[in-house]
C-alpha positions in Angstrom: 25.3 -10.1 3.1 23.4 -7.0 1.3 19.6 -7.7 0.5 17.6 -6.9 -2.2 14.7 -3.8 -2.2 12.3 -3.8 -4.7 9.4 -0.7 -4.6 7.0 0.9 -7.0 9.4 3.1 -9.4 11.1 4.9 -10.7 12.8 7.2 -8.9 10.7 9.8 -6.8 7.7 8.3 -6.1 6.2 7.6 -2.0 6.8 3.8 -2.3 10.5 4.8 -2.7 10.3 7.2 0.5 9.0 4.5 2.1 11.8 2.2 0.9 14.6 4.2 2.1 13.3 4.8 5.4 13.1 0.8 5.6 17.0 0.9 4.9 17.9 3.4 7.2 15.9 1.4 9.9 17.9 -1.8 8.3 21.5 -0.3 8.4 20.7 1.0 12.2 19.0 -1.3 13.7 20.1 -4.8 12.1 23.5 -3.3 11.1 22.5 -4.5 7.5 23.4 -3.5 4.1 20.8 -3.5 1.6 19.9 -2.1 -2.0 16.7 -0.9 -3.9 14.9 -2.0 -7.2 12.6 -0.1 -8.8 9.9 -2.0 -10.2 7.4 -1.4 -13.2 3.5 -2.1 -11.2 2.6 -3.5 -7.9 2.1 -6.8 -9.4 5.9 -6.9 -10.3 7.3 -5.6 -7.8 5.8 -9.1 -5.3 6.4 -11.1 -8.3 10.3 -10.7 -8.4 10.4 -11.8 -4.2 8.7 -14.9 -5.3 10.7 -15.8 -8.0 13.0 -15.3 -5.8 14.6 -12.2 -8.1 15.0 -10.2 -5.0 14.7 -10.4 -1.2 11.9 -7.6 -0.1 9.5 -6.0 -1.7 7.7 -2.6 -0.3 4.1 -1.9 -1.7 0.9 0.3 -0.9 -1.5 -1.7 1.2 -3.6 1.1 2.6 -4.2 5.1 2.8 -6.3 7.1 4.9 -8.3 8.7 2.8 -8.8 6.8 -0.7 -8.8 3.1 1.6 -7.1 0.1 0.4 -4.7 -0.7 -2.4 -6.6 -3.2 -4.4 -4.4 -4.8 -6.6 -2.0 -5.2 -3.5 -4.6 -6.9 -1.2 -5.4 -8.9 -4.9 -1.7 -10.2 -5.3 -0.9 -10.9 -1.8 -4.2 -13.2 -1.8 -3.4 -14.9 -5.4 0.5 -15.4 -5.1 1.0 -18.0 -2.7 3.8 -17.6 0.3 4.6 -13.8 0.6 5.0 -12.9 4.3 4.7 -9.5 5.7 8.3 -8.2 7.2 6.6 -5.2 8.7 4.8 -2.5 8.2 5.3 1.3 7.3 3.7 3.7 7.6 4.2 7.2 5.9 2.8 11.0 6.0 1.5 11.6 2.4 2.0 15.4 0.3 1.2 15.9 -3.0 2.2 18.8 -5.3 1.1 19.9 -8.9 4.2 20.0 -11.1 3.8 21.6 -14.2 5.7 23.9 -16.9 2.5 25.6 -17.4 2.9 29.5 -16.7 -0.5 29.1 -14.2 -2.9 26.6 -13.4 -5.4 28.2 -15.3 -3.4 26.8 -18.5 -3.2 23.3 -17.7 -5.6 21.0 -19.9 -4.5 17.5 -18.6 -3.4 15.9 -15.2 -1.5 12.9 -14.7 -1.2 10.2 -11.8 -1.5 7.3 -9.9 -5.0 6.4 -9.8 -4.6 6.8 -6.0 -3.2 10.2 -6.1 -5.5 11.8 -8.3 -8.1 10.1 -5.9 -6.6 11.3 -3.0 -6.8 15.3 -4.7 -10.4 14.8 -5.9 -11.4 17.9 -3.8 -8.7 20.4 -4.9 -9.0 19.3 -8.7 -12.6 20.0 -8.5 -11.7 23.9 -7.0 -8.8 24.8 -9.1 -8.6 22.0 -12.1 -12.9 22.4 -13.0 -13.1 20.3 -16.4 -9.4 19.4 -16.9 -8.5 15.7 -17.6 -7.4 13.2 -15.7 -5.4 10.0 -17.3 -4.2 7.7 -14.4 -0.1 6.4 -14.5 1.4 3.2 -13.2 3.0 5.8 -10.6 3.1 9.6 -9.4 6.8 9.3 -10.9 5.9 7.6 -14.0 3.0 10.6 -15.0 6.3 13.0 -15.4 6.7 12.1 -18.4 4.3 13.9 -19.7 5.8 16.9 -18.8 8.5 18.0 -20.8 6.8 18.1 -24.0 3.5 19.5 -23.2 3.4 23.1 -21.2 -0.4 21.7 -20.8 0.5 18.7 -18.9 0.7 18.5 -15.2 1.1 15.7 -12.3 0.8 15.0 -9.0 3.3 14.0 -7.6 5.5 13.7 -4.1 6.9 17.4 -3.8 10.6 14.7 -3.5 10.2 14.0 -7.2 10.3 17.9 -8.1 13.7 18.4 -6.4 15.1 15.2 -8.0 14.2 16.0 -11.5 14.4 19.5 -11.4 10.2 20.2 -12.0 8.3 23.4 -11.3 5.7 22.9 -8.4 2.2 25.0 -8.8 1.1 24.2 -6.2 1.9 22.1 -3.2 0.1 20.0 -0.1 -3.3 19.5 -2.3 -4.2 16.5 -0.8 -8.1 16.9 0.6 -6.4 16.0 4.3 -3.8 17.5 5.8 -3.2 14.1 7.5 -3.3 11.7 4.7 -1.3 8.9 5.2 -0.2 5.8 3.4 0.7 1.9 4.7 3.5 -0.2 3.2 3.8 -3.3 3.6 7.5 -5.0 3.4 7.5 -8.6 2.4 9.4 -11.3 1.5 9.5 -15.1 1.8 9.9 -15.5 5.4 8.0 -14.7 8.5 9.0 -12.2 10.4 7.0 -14.2 13.6 7.0 -11.7 16.9 5.5 -8.6 16.4 1.9 -6.4 17.6 -0.5 -6.8 14.7 -0.8 -10.2 12.5 -2.6 -10.2 8.9 -4.9 -12.6 7.7 -7.5 -13.3 4.9 -10.3 -16.0 4.2 -13.0 -17.1 2.3 -16.1 -19.2 3.2 -17.9 -21.8 1.5 -21.2 -19.6 1.2 -22.8 -16.8 1.4 -25.8 -17.4 4.4 -26.7 -15.7 7.6 -24.4 -16.0 9.9 -21.5 -16.5 7.8 -19.2 -13.7 8.5 -20.0 -13.4 12.4 -19.7 -16.6 13.5 -16.0 -16.3 12.2 -15.4 -12.9 13.8 -17.4 -13.8 17.5 -14.0 -16.2 17.7 -11.5 -12.8 18.0 -14.6 -11.0 20.1 -14.8 -13.7 22.5 -11.0 -14.0 23.3 -10.6 -10.4 23.4 -8.8 -9.6 20.2 -9.3 -6.6 18.7 -9.3 -6.3 14.9 -7.7 -3.0 13.9 -9.0 -3.6 9.9 -11.8 -5.3 8.2 -12.8 -5.2 4.7 -13.8 -7.4 1.8 -12.8 -7.9 -1.8 -14.3 -9.7 -3.9 -13.0 -13.7 -5.1 -13.4 -12.8 -8.7 -15.8 -16.8 -8.8 -19.3 -15.1 -9.1 -21.3 -12.0 -8.0 -21.5 -11.8 -4.0 -18.5 -13.6 -3.2 -16.0 -12.2 -1.1 -12.6 -12.5 0.4 -12.7 -11.1 4.0 -9.1 -9.5 5.1 -8.6 -8.5 9.0 -5.3 -7.2 10.7 -5.8 -8.3 14.4 -3.9 -6.8 17.5 -1.8 -9.6 19.1 0.4 -8.1 21.4 0.7 -10.5 24.9 -2.3 -12.5 23.2 -0.2 -15.1 21.1 -1.9 -18.3 23.1 -5.3 -16.9 22.4 -4.7 -16.0 18.9 -3.7 -19.5 18.0 -6.7 -20.4 19.1 -8.8 -18.1 17.4 -6.9 -19.2 14.1 -7.5 -22.6 14.8 -11.0 -22.3 15.3 -11.5 -20.4 12.1 -9.8 -22.8 9.9 -13.3 -24.8 10.9 -15.2 -21.9 9.3 -13.6 -21.0 6.7 -13.1 -22.0 2.8 -10.0 -20.9 2.6 -7.6 -19.2 5.2 -4.1 -17.4 4.5 -1.6 -16.0 7.1 0.3 -13.5 5.9 2.4 -12.5 9.0 2.8 -11.3 12.7 5.1 -7.9 12.2 5.5 -4.4 13.3 4.3 -1.2 12.5 7.0 1.8 12.2 6.0 5.4 11.8 8.4 7.5 9.1 9.3 11.1 10.2 10.0 12.7 6.9 
């Protein structure tokens, strides 16, 4: 039976590229057929899984230049039951698409906030004083080009090919090794893999409140590959802490660590154990 996969659309986004790669991986390694469905934003993409309208969702979670995608972390914390099936690491290339005859004629640049941020140095050097406008996705930004020759969009070169749009500049990301990690999320845990993602809140912001939980993993030789905080949105100074654990070969240590961690936390959520798949495009 075919499974359905939601992604941040419309067609041409980097998230679609990641979803296509995952679709191909499922076909080759699992002999599993699948269909892709675009959604307007990350929140709707994840809610489609939670509401069982669709089986899986592919969403961006972290970029090597700009860090984590806040809406993804906040949504996964807020929406109960979502579990990470796998992580996909995709190289990201950005281009300027426009009907303008030259860069000098551009007055407005549209794109997703992450794409704008990943190209800030280039924009400051080449499009000084040009207005920057955020959109829900890099592909959504393309809708502004058709009727305005002074408008430009930052999008993937693949989107230019799909929609037959001219490219004025390529490889405009500020760092050449730009890449984004995407999570594939569903309602069932993956169980096996080399990485585990968890998040927790603490009951009080007091000295040592974070040191004690983190020392649990250090004492057992479990490496943390990522740690960051997001506000709880309840009160200034209260945070949710997200951590990624390298758990391969340390399953029993990890189980004991999580049991002890629960004694130091207010709320503890485990988002799953999963593998990380690099994508070649």
